[in-house]
C-alpha positions as CSV (number, residue, x, y, z in Angstrom):
1,M,23.5,-3.9,-12.1
2,K,27.1,-3.4,-10.3
3,K,25.2,-1.6,-7.0
4,V,22.2,-4.6,-7.2
5,V,24.8,-7.4,-7.3
6,E,25.9,-5.8,-4.2
7,Y,23.0,-5.3,-2.2
8,F,22.4,-9.4,-2.7
9,V,26.3,-9.6,-1.2
10,V,25.1,-8.0,1.6
11,L,22.1,-9.6,2.6
12,L,23.2,-13.5,1.6
13,F,26.4,-12.2,4.3
14,L,24.1,-11.0,6.7
15,Y,21.6,-14.0,6.3
16,N,24.1,-16.3,6.6
17,V,25.6,-15.0,10.0
18,I,22.1,-14.4,11.5
19,N,19.8,-17.6,9.9
20,A,19.2,-19.4,13.2
21,Q,17.4,-16.1,14.3
22,S,16.6,-15.2,10.7
23,E,13.4,-15.7,7.7
24,L,14.5,-14.3,4.4
25,T,11.0,-14.1,2.3
26,G,9.9,-12.4,-1.3
27,F,8.0,-12.3,-4.2
28,F,7.6,-10.7,-7.1
29,D,4.9,-10.1,-10.4
30,V,5.5,-10.4,-13.8
31,L,3.4,-7.2,-15.7
32,S,1.5,-7.3,-19.1
33,V,0.0,-4.4,-20.1
34,H,-2.5,-3.5,-23.7
35,N,-3.9,0.1,-24.0
36,S,-6.5,0.0,-26.5
37,P,-5.8,3.6,-28.3
38,E,-4.8,2.3,-31.6
39,G,-0.8,2.9,-31.8
40,S,0.1,2.2,-28.1
41,K,2.6,-0.9,-28.2
42,H,2.1,-4.1,-25.9
43,Q,4.4,-4.4,-22.3
44,F,6.2,-7.0,-20.9
45,M,7.2,-6.2,-17.1
46,I,8.7,-6.8,-13.6
47,N,6.1,-5.0,-11.7
48,Q,8.1,-5.6,-8.6
49,F,9.9,-7.3,-6.8
50,E,10.7,-7.3,-3.2
51,L,13.7,-9.5,-1.4
52,D,13.2,-8.6,3.4
53,I,14.9,-10.2,5.7
54,N,13.4,-10.1,9.4
55,Y,16.0,-10.7,12.3
56,A,15.0,-11.9,15.6
57,H,16.2,-11.1,19.3
58,K,14.5,-12.5,21.9
59,S,10.4,-12.6,21.9
60,N,10.5,-8.4,21.1
61,F,13.3,-7.1,19.1
62,T,13.3,-7.5,16.1
63,V,15.1,-6.2,13.0
64,G,13.2,-6.1,9.5
65,T,14.5,-4.5,6.1
66,A,13.8,-4.6,2.9
67,I,15.1,-4.1,-0.9
68,A,12.9,-3.9,-3.8
69,Y,12.9,-3.1,-7.7
70,N,11.5,0.3,-8.5
71,S,10.7,-0.8,-12.5
72,D,10.3,3.4,-13.1
73,N,14.8,3.5,-13.1
74,E,15.3,0.1,-13.3
75,S,17.5,0.0,-10.3
76,M,16.6,-1.5,-6.6
77,E,16.5,0.4,-3.6
78,L,15.9,0.1,-0.2
79,A,12.7,0.0,0.6
80,M,12.0,-1.2,3.9
81,A,14.9,-0.6,7.3
82,F,13.2,-1.1,10.6
83,V,13.0,-2.1,14.1
84,H,9.8,-3.3,16.3
85,Y,10.2,-3.6,19.5
86,N,7.2,-5.4,21.3
87,L,5.9,-3.9,24.9
88,D,4.5,-7.4,25.3
89,D,5.4,-11.1,25.5
90,G,4.1,-12.1,20.8
91,P,5.5,-14.0,18.2
92,A,9.5,-14.2,17.3
93,K,9.3,-13.4,14.8
94,H,7.7,-9.9,13.5
95,P,5.2,-10.5,10.5
96,R,6.4,-8.7,7.0
97,R,3.3,-6.6,6.5
98,V,0.6,-7.0,8.6
99,E,0.3,-7.7,12.8
100,T,-2.6,-10.1,14.3
101,Y,-1.6,-10.4,17.1
102,E,-2.6,-8.9,20.3
103,H,0.5,-6.0,21.8
104,S,2.0,-2.5,22.3
105,A,5.7,-1.4,20.9
106,F,7.6,0.9,18.8
107,Q,8.0,1.5,15.7
108,I,11.4,2.8,14.3
109,G,13.6,3.2,11.1
110,K,11.6,3.6,7.1
111,F,8.4,1.9,6.8
112,D,4.6,1.6,5.2
113,M,2.6,3.6,6.8
114,P,-1.1,2.4,8.6
115,F,-2.5,5.4,6.7
116,G,-6.2,3.4,6.5
117,L,-6.7,0.0,4.5
118,D,-4.5,0.2,1.3
119,Y,-1.2,0.1,2.4
120,L,-2.1,-3.4,4.1
121,S,-2.2,-4.3,-0.4
122,Y,1.2,-2.4,-1.2
123,A,2.7,-6.2,-2.2
124,S,1.3,-7.2,-5.6
125,I,0.6,-10.3,-3.6
126,D,-1.3,-9.0,-0.6
127,R,-3.3,-6.9,-3.4
128,P,-6.9,-8.2,-5.2
129,T,-6.5,-6.4,-7.8
130,I,-3.6,-5.5,-10.5
131,T,-4.3,-1.6,-10.2
132,Q,-4.2,0.3,-7.2
133,P,-7.4,1.7,-6.5
134,L,-7.5,5.9,-7.8
135,V,-7.5,7.7,-5.4
136,I,-4.6,6.2,-3.9
137,E,-2.8,6.8,-6.6
138,K,-3.7,10.1,-6.8
139,T,-3.3,11.4,-2.8
140,I,-0.9,9.4,-0.9
141,G,0.3,6.6,-3.1
142,G,2.1,4.0,-1.8
143,W,3.2,5.6,1.3
144,N,6.6,4.4,3.5
145,D,8.7,8.1,5.1
146,I,11.3,7.2,8.1
147,G,10.7,8.4,11.5
148,V,8.7,6.6,14.3
149,D,5.4,5.0,14.7
150,F,4.0,4.2,18.0
151,H,0.6,0.8,18.3
152,T,-1.8,-0.8,20.1
153,F,-3.7,-3.9,19.0
154,A,-6.2,-5.6,21.1
155,S,-8.9,-7.6,20.0
156,N,-11.3,-5.3,18.4
157,F,-9.4,-2.1,18.9
158,K,-6.7,-0.7,17.7
159,F,-4.4,2.4,17.6
160,D,-0.9,4.1,15.9
161,V,0.2,7.5,16.1
162,W,3.5,8.6,14.3
163,A,5.9,11.2,13.6
164,V,7.6,10.1,10.3
165,N,9.6,13.1,7.6
166,G,6.2,14.5,5.7
167,F,5.6,15.6,2.7
168,D,6.7,19.3,3.3
169,E,9.8,20.5,5.8
170,G,8.9,20.4,9.2
171,I,7.7,16.9,10.7
172,G,4.5,14.8,10.5
173,L,2.3,14.7,12.7
174,G,-0.4,11.7,13.2
175,G,-2.1,8.3,13.9
176,N,-5.2,6.4,12.9
177,V,-7.7,4.3,15.5
178,R,-9.5,1.7,14.5
179,Y,-12.4,-0.6,16.2
180,A,-14.2,-3.3,15.3
181,F,-18.3,-3.0,16.2
182,F,-18.8,-6.5,15.3
183,P,-16.5,-9.2,14.3
184,F,-17.6,-8.5,10.3
185,L,-17.1,-4.9,10.9
186,E,-14.5,-2.0,11.3
187,L,-13.8,1.5,11.3
188,G,-11.3,4.3,11.0
189,F,-9.5,7.1,10.7
190,S,-6.4,8.5,9.6
191,H,-5.4,11.2,9.9
192,S,-1.3,13.4,9.8
193,S,-0.3,16.6,9.5
194,D,2.9,18.4,7.9
195,I,4.4,20.8,11.1
196,V,6.8,23.2,9.7
197,E,7.1,26.0,13.3
198,L,4.5,24.9,16.1
199,K,1.7,27.3,14.8
200,E,2.5,26.3,10.7
201,R,0.7,23.2,9.7
202,K,2.1,22.8,5.5
203,D,0.0,20.0,4.5
204,W,-2.5,17.6,5.2
205,L,-4.2,14.4,4.5
206,S,-7.4,13.1,6.4
207,G,-8.8,9.6,5.4
208,V,-11.8,7.5,6.8
209,D,-12.8,4.1,5.7
210,L,-15.2,1.3,5.8
211,K,-14.7,-2.5,6.4
212,I,-17.1,-5.2,6.1
213,D,-16.0,-8.9,5.6
214,Y,-18.6,-11.7,5.8
215,S,-18.9,-15.2,4.5
216,L,-18.1,-14.9,0.4
217,F,-17.9,-11.3,0.6
218,E,-15.5,-8.8,1.0
219,L,-16.4,-4.7,0.7
220,K,-13.8,-2.0,2.1
221,A,-14.4,1.6,1.2
222,E,-12.2,4.6,2.3
223,Y,-12.5,8.4,1.5
224,L,-9.4,10.6,1.6
225,W,-9.4,14.5,1.4
226,M,-6.2,16.6,1.7
227,K,-4.3,19.7,0.6
228,G,-1.1,19.8,-0.7
229,V,-0.3,15.9,-1.3
230,Y,-0.5,15.1,-5.0
231,E,0.4,11.1,-6.0
232,G,2.9,10.8,-3.0
233,E,5.0,13.6,-3.4
234,R,4.5,17.1,-2.1
235,D,2.0,19.2,-4.7
236,T,4.6,21.4,-6.5
237,L,1.6,23.1,-8.9
238,T,0.1,24.7,-6.5
239,S,0.4,26.7,-2.6
240,N,-3.3,25.9,-1.6
241,D,-4.6,22.5,-3.3
242,R,-7.6,20.6,-2.0
243,H,-8.6,17.0,-3.6
244,H,-9.9,13.7,-2.6
245,G,-11.9,11.0,-4.1
246,V,-13.7,7.7,-2.8
247,Y,-13.4,3.9,-3.3
248,F,-15.3,1.3,-3.3
249,Q,-14.1,-1.9,-3.8
250,L,-15.9,-5.7,-3.3
251,L,-14.0,-9.0,-3.0
252,T,-15.8,-12.2,-3.2
253,E,-14.2,-15.1,-3.0
254,T,-15.6,-18.1,-4.9
255,E,-14.1,-21.8,-3.6
256,E,-16.4,-22.8,-0.7
257,L,-19.0,-22.8,-3.4
258,T,-17.2,-24.2,-6.8
259,N,-14.4,-25.9,-5.1
260,L,-12.7,-24.1,-7.6
261,P,-10.1,-21.6,-5.9
262,I,-11.2,-18.0,-8.1
263,F,-12.3,-15.0,-6.1
264,F,-13.5,-12.0,-8.5
265,T,-13.3,-8.5,-7.4
266,L,-15.3,-5.1,-9.0
267,R,-14.1,-1.1,-7.0
268,Y,-15.5,2.3,-8.6
269,G,-13.3,4.8,-7.6
270,A,-13.6,8.8,-8.0
271,W,-11.5,11.5,-7.6
272,Q,-11.4,15.6,-7.7
273,S,-9.1,18.9,-7.7
274,E,-10.3,22.0,-6.7
275,Y,-7.5,23.1,-8.5
276,D,-8.4,23.2,-12.1
277,R,-5.1,21.3,-13.1
278,D,-6.7,21.0,-16.6
279,E,-4.9,24.7,-17.6
280,D,-1.5,22.6,-17.3
281,G,-1.9,20.0,-19.6
282,I,-2.9,17.9,-15.8
283,D,-7.0,16.0,-15.6
284,D,-8.5,17.9,-12.3
285,C,-11.5,14.5,-12.0
286,Q,-11.2,11.5,-12.8
287,K,-13.6,7.8,-12.0
288,R,-13.1,4.5,-12.8
289,Y,-15.0,1.2,-13.0
290,T,-11.5,-2.1,-13.1
291,A,-12.9,-5.8,-13.2
292,S,-10.4,-8.1,-11.6
293,L,-10.2,-12.1,-11.7
294,G,-7.7,-14.2,-10.1
295,Y,-7.1,-17.6,-10.0
296,R,-4.8,-18.6,-7.4
297,V,-2.2,-21.7,-8.5
298,G,-1.1,-22.5,-6.1
299,E,-0.2,-21.5,-2.4
300,N,1.6,-17.8,-2.5
301,I,0.9,-17.8,-6.5
302,T,-1.6,-16.2,-8.5
303,L,-2.7,-15.2,-11.4
304,R,-4.8,-11.8,-12.3
305,A,-6.5,-10.6,-15.2
306,E,-7.5,-6.7,-15.0
307,F,-10.0,-4.6,-16.8
308,V,-9.7,-1.0,-16.4
309,Y,-12.0,1.8,-17.6
310,N,-11.3,5.4,-17.0
311,Q,-13.8,8.7,-17.5
312,I,-11.2,11.8,-17.2
313,D,-12.6,14.8,-16.8
314,E,-16.0,13.3,-18.3
315,S,-15.0,13.1,-21.7
316,E,-11.2,11.6,-22.3
317,I,-12.0,7.6,-22.4
318,E,-8.7,5.1,-21.4
319,K,-9.5,1.4,-21.3
320,Q,-6.4,-1.2,-20.2
321,G,-5.5,-4.3,-19.7
322,F,-3.4,-6.0,-17.5
323,L,-1.8,-9.6,-17.3
324,Q,0.4,-10.4,-13.7
325,F,1.2,-13.7,-11.8
326,A,3.0,-12.3,-8.8
327,V,4.4,-14.9,-6.6
328,G,5.7,-14.6,-3.1
329,F,8.6,-17.2,-1.2
């Protein structure tokens, strides 16, 4: 608790000092979890909490930092700390999580990795569902790393290249390329390799993704395959494990039709490992069906309900229900 207070004192002090050129934002959500197996207990919890400060110097230099609540160990920790140097003129303040204007820039520090599509949904207020896609959970998780990233965003072309710590020893080198063939259709490819020595590559990750945004519907799909990375960390179960997975997610907005701020999300996900993890008491294949209903109570305030059906190793069935109240400020 003492560390949490110290974080807030420092952040509030910095905010008062640079208030004229800074922005204080954040979000949190309260989550209700219910598992179907008999005897499992219901639970209320703070799922995510994050406090962000962005400081702008002139029009091309931004400093961003954030502290976030870790629900696993019930403590606050550093989530982001980066410098964003824009080579072109742009908005005075760097956006919190997504950049939508044309520019080229360097980003140095600790930041969410722009691998695939899901990194734009790490924050609970940005994700239409409550849970992550299965393949993201089993592979990169919420990949946040330290290093340097260079990116160029044009009208229909986006390009990232990075050098970060990665998941293994050495340095993680990779990039992301995206191209919009039509205003409603975008394709992307991502790759990153952990290079230990000049001729030695340890772990690697690859992914292709598709996004179709048309009228009331948004379709997102990603296929990821990799070696040596499991649930957001270096895979210590085996030195030669390869696994892969896919998800398809359909989001439907109904406000134009019903005049109610309601949205529905359906998602199918599958994941499989080449390594027989079942020998170690861990599943090596899984399918997940997700259905979610959301209601926008107000600007940056959302209420969601979700049902998840997990099929593990073709035999074990797990059902989960969630309720979430998410607030951004």
